[in-house]
Each structure stands twice: as structure tokens, then as C-alpha cells.
C-alpha positions in Angstrom: 31.9 -30.6 94.4 29.0 -32.5 95.2 26.4 -30.4 96.2 24.7 -33.1 99.0 27.9 -32.4 100.9 28.4 -28.6 101.3 27.6 -27.4 103.9 25.1 -25.3 102.3 23.3 -29.3 102.4 20.4 -27.8 104.7 19.3 -24.3 103.2 18.6 -26.9 99.9 16.7 -29.1 102.4 15.3 -25.9 103.8 14.2 -24.7 99.9 12.9 -27.9 99.1 10.7 -28.3 102.0 9.1 -25.0 102.0 8.2 -25.5 98.6 6.5 -28.3 99.3 4.4 -27.5 102.1 3.9 -24.3 100.1 2.3 -27.0 97.0 0.4 -28.6 99.1 -1.3 -25.4 100.8 -2.6 -24.3 97.8 -3.4 -27.5 96.2 -5.5 -28.3 99.4 -7.1 -24.6 98.6 -7.7 -26.0 95.0 -9.2 -28.4 96.2 -11.3 -26.5 98.8 -12.3 -24.6 96.0 -14.0 -26.9 93.5 -15.3 -28.5 96.5 -17.6 -26.0 96.8 -16.6 -26.0 100.9 -18.2 -22.5 101.8 -13.9 -22.6 104.3 -11.1 -22.9 102.3 -8.3 -25.8 103.8 -5.5 -23.4 104.1 -3.3 -24.2 106.6 -0.5 -21.6 106.9 -4.2 -19.8 107.8 -5.2 -22.4 110.0 -2.6 -22.6 112.1 -0.7 -18.7 112.0 -4.2 -17.3 111.5 -4.5 -14.5 114.5 -0.7 -13.9 112.9 -0.8 -11.9 109.7 2.1 -10.8 109.4 3.8 -14.5 110.3 1.4 -16.3 107.5 3.3 -13.5 105.2 6.7 -14.3 105.4 5.6 -17.9 105.7 4.2 -17.7 102.4 7.1 -15.2 101.0 9.8 -18.1 102.6 7.4 -20.5 100.3 8.5 -18.0 96.7 11.4 -17.0 98.0 11.8 -21.0 98.6 10.1 -21.6 95.2 12.5 -18.9 93.0 15.5 -20.5 94.0 14.8 -24.2 93.2 14.5 -22.9 89.6 17.5 -21.3 89.6 19.9 -22.4 92.3 22.3 -24.8 92.0 21.1 -28.1 89.9 22.0 -30.6 92.1 20.5 -33.6 90.4 22.9 -32.4 87.1 26.2 -31.9 89.5 26.2 -34.7 92.0 24.7 -37.3 89.3 28.3 -36.6 87.5 31.0 -35.8 90.1 29.4 -38.6 93.2 29.8 -41.2 90.6 33.0 -40.0 89.4 34.1 -40.2 92.7 31.9 -42.9 94.7 34.6 -42.9 97.9 33.0 -39.6 98.9 30.3 -40.1 101.5 26.5 -38.9 99.7 23.5 -37.3 102.2 20.6 -38.4 101.1 18.0 -35.3 100.6 
């Protein structure tokens, strides 16, 4: 069965979103450091700075998402072979 059609498709999408958000956040932190900016452009801290526990939870979820992407389903390989073999199966865009 193709991963995109599975009931866990929402989890794959959430993992991808969290990894992208984390990557953009760390990219902004790096840019602010290279520019010698006195303030860091840490979006998570800007949004949740008053709630350090919630900020920590967000960082934890981003880290777990990255590990899931490294160890999880290889959707591109699975779907490329299975979905192309059965073109009548509808697929969702991720």
C-alpha cells in the first residue's frame, strides 16, 4: 500500500512541516549570528519566549520529527514503485 494513501498520511505531513519550521528557525538564528546582530532571530523564542516549557516542547517535537524522517518510511521509494504500478489508485499531494 502506498504511504500517501495510508491513514498515517497526516503524521507524515506534520513531521515534514515541523522539520521545515525547525530548519528555517535555525537558519534565521545562523544568519543573525553571522550578521553580528545583538538579537537572535529565533522565531520559536519570539513566539513562545514567555513560556519556556512550551518552547522546549516545540524543540523536542522538531527533534523527534527529524529522527522520524531519518528512520521512518521511505515514501519516495515505496510510492514510486507501488503507485506507478497501480495508476488507478488516487494519491494525495504531500
